[in-house]
C-alpha positions, -999 to +999 in steps of 0.1 A: +183-378-370+188-366-333+160-366-308+159-332-292+140-314-264+123-281-273+151-260-258+177-280-277+158-274-309+158-237-302+196-239-298+200-258-330+179-233-350+200-204-336+232-221-346+218-229-381+207-193-386+241-180-374+259-203-397+239-193-427+239-155-422+267-136-405+243-108-397+224-130-373+234-120-337+223-132-303+222-109-274+208-107-238+216-113-202+240-142-197+235-156-232+272-158-238+296-176-215+268-188-193+246-201-221+214-185-209+193-192-179+177-223-196+209-230-216+192-222-249+224-205-262+249-229-246+279-234-268+271-205-292+296-181-276+325-206-280+314-213-316+307-178-329+326-155-306+317-125-284+310-102-314+280-123-324+269-137-290+267-107-268+263-105-230+245-073-222+240-054-190+210-062-168+188-037-186+159-049-207+151-015-221+187-012-232+191-044-251+156-041-267+167-008-280+201-022-290+183-050-310+161-024-327+191-003-337+209-033-351+179-044-370+174-010-385+211-012-397+206-045-415+215-070-389+191-098-377+194-097-339+178-123-317+172-108-283+166-131-253+147-120-222+154-144-194+116-146-185+085-131-200+079-114-166+111-093-172+100-081-206+079-052-194+107-026-191+112-030-228+075-024-237+083+013-246+108+001-273+085-027-286+053-006-288+066+028-298+095+018-321+099-019-330+063-023-342+063+011-360+096+013-378+085+001-412+054+024-411+073+053-397+099+052-425+073+044-452+090+011-458+126+025-461+136+005-430+124-028-418+130-044-384+140-081-387+142-085-349+133-116-329+125-112-293+127-146-275+113-152-240+105-183-220+068-179-208+042-196-187+044-215-155+050-251-145+086-250-132+079-239-096+094-205-102+091-175-079+069-144-087+074-126-121+086-158-137+053-176-147+033-150-168+014-158-199+006-124-213+008-132-250-025-114-257-008-081-248+017-085-276-010-096-301-026-062-295+005-043-308+003-035-345+034-045-365+043-074-342+041-110-351+036-134-321+047-171-325+045-199-299+060-233-306+046-264-290+071-291-299+108-294-307+102-298-344+079-267-346+103-248-324+131-254-349+112-246-380+093-216-367+123-200-351+142-202-384+112-186-401+110-159-375+147-150-379+145-149-417+113-127-416+118-090-425+096-078-396+097-082-358+086-114-342+079-120-305+088-157-301+075-171-268+088-205-257+067-225-232+092-234-206+069-260-190+077-283-220+113-271-226+125-306-215+093-325-212+097-348-242+120-354-272+113-355-309+133-362-340+145-330-355+166-328-386+190-299-389+182-293-425+175-255-423+138-260-434+115-234-419+079-239-411+053-214-423+043-185-401+007-174-398-006-210-403-021-233-377-013-270-375-041-295-373-026-321-350-056-344-349-085-348-372-120-349-357-157-345-365-175-336-333-156-308-315-129-283-325-103-278-298-080-248-303-049-242-283-012-233-284+021-237-265+023-260-235-014-266-235-011-287-266-001-316-244-033-314-223-054-309-255-041-341-271-045-361-239-081-349-235-089-356-272-076-392-267-098-397-236-127-382-254-122-407-282-126-435-257-160-420-249-170-419-285-163-382-291-141-372-320-120-341-313-101-321-339-070-305-322-056-273-337-023-257-326-024-221-336+014-217-334+012-181-347-012-160-327-007-127-345-019-129-373-036-162-365-050-186-390-087-179-388-094-198-420-083-231-405-103-225-373-134-214-391-132-244-415-129-268-386-159-252-368-179-255-400-172-292-399-177-299-362-202-273-351-186-270-317-156-251-303-135-253-271-106-230-266-078-238-242-050-215-229-029-211-198-033-173-196-059-156-175-094-157-188-104-120-191-092-106-225-071-137-231-064-145-267-092-170-267-117-141-265-104-129-299-110-163-314-145-164-300-152-129-314-140-139-349-161-171-349-191-151-338-186-127-367-178-151-394-190-186-383-219-181-359-243-202-380-219-231-380-221-234-342-246-259-327-234-251-291-220-221-272-182-218-273-165-228-241-131-215-229-108-234-205-083-211-192-061-200-163-078-178-136-079-141-133-053-141-106-015-138-103+000-172-110+003-188-075+035-196-059+048-232-062+026-251-037-006-239-054+006-237-090-010-269-102-044-256-092-041-227-116-033-245-148-061-260-170-057-298-167-071-327-187-102-332-166-112-296-171-107-299-208-126-331-210-155-316-191-156-287-216-157-312-245-185-331-230-204-299-222-204-287-258-213-322-271-242-325-247-258-292-258-291-297-276 
């Protein structure tokens, strides 16, 4: 069984899906001969040819619309945006058409479209390359939002997204594209969408996160354990619709909740989790919920980037804060 990085697992899932189904297509800027800006599609052009791995013009609105049209005609296109910060010209297509096609046609047409985009910071990129605006897509009806946090989950969740009959925004945390390796079997097995993964059992605090921040969450939980605090770590994986049952069940057990995400604080997806817990699990809480997030600023340019991201000391401080509440 090979040990793969997250970006290699994405590539392997794409190849597996294309082998299984001739209607699976890959399109976007430089995805063909160049293999993509992060090389996620490297080798697919040579393997499947230019009719299935399609280099498009530099027009995000164009290839989002092209993907929509292909999906409506029975194909399963996977559209790559080079960075999340370049996705906004396609918002018109995503909001007004991609998310509405099934409803608009009363179920006559579906939209099995996957929109892939590297997101988040951590690679010392210039402006427009480090956004984490996943909450914006969670607000769009008809769109599923999925964020893997490891090579194995990237493989299984991407296969599930491609096979799903409805549109999926699949956001890949580029900070961990090549940060570590994991054994991934190319067996075609998908992982369930809409279900969170409990990565670490605990009894004192529930720590909910997703994407690249899973790394900091697990490190903070390990350090908390050394201080006698047992932390349950939950990777949401699917943000829309998210697995509220798992989160509420964990909070009922621990009585305390910390939410960790890289995105800016105001109206970040963590706020939605807090609202749901307040509505359905308020009396389980023995302390106020604490959010550890990015700041309400544009992600700084490289020299200040590390100051923006939530780090292990901030997460550990939040854990100790909720535990100390009496």
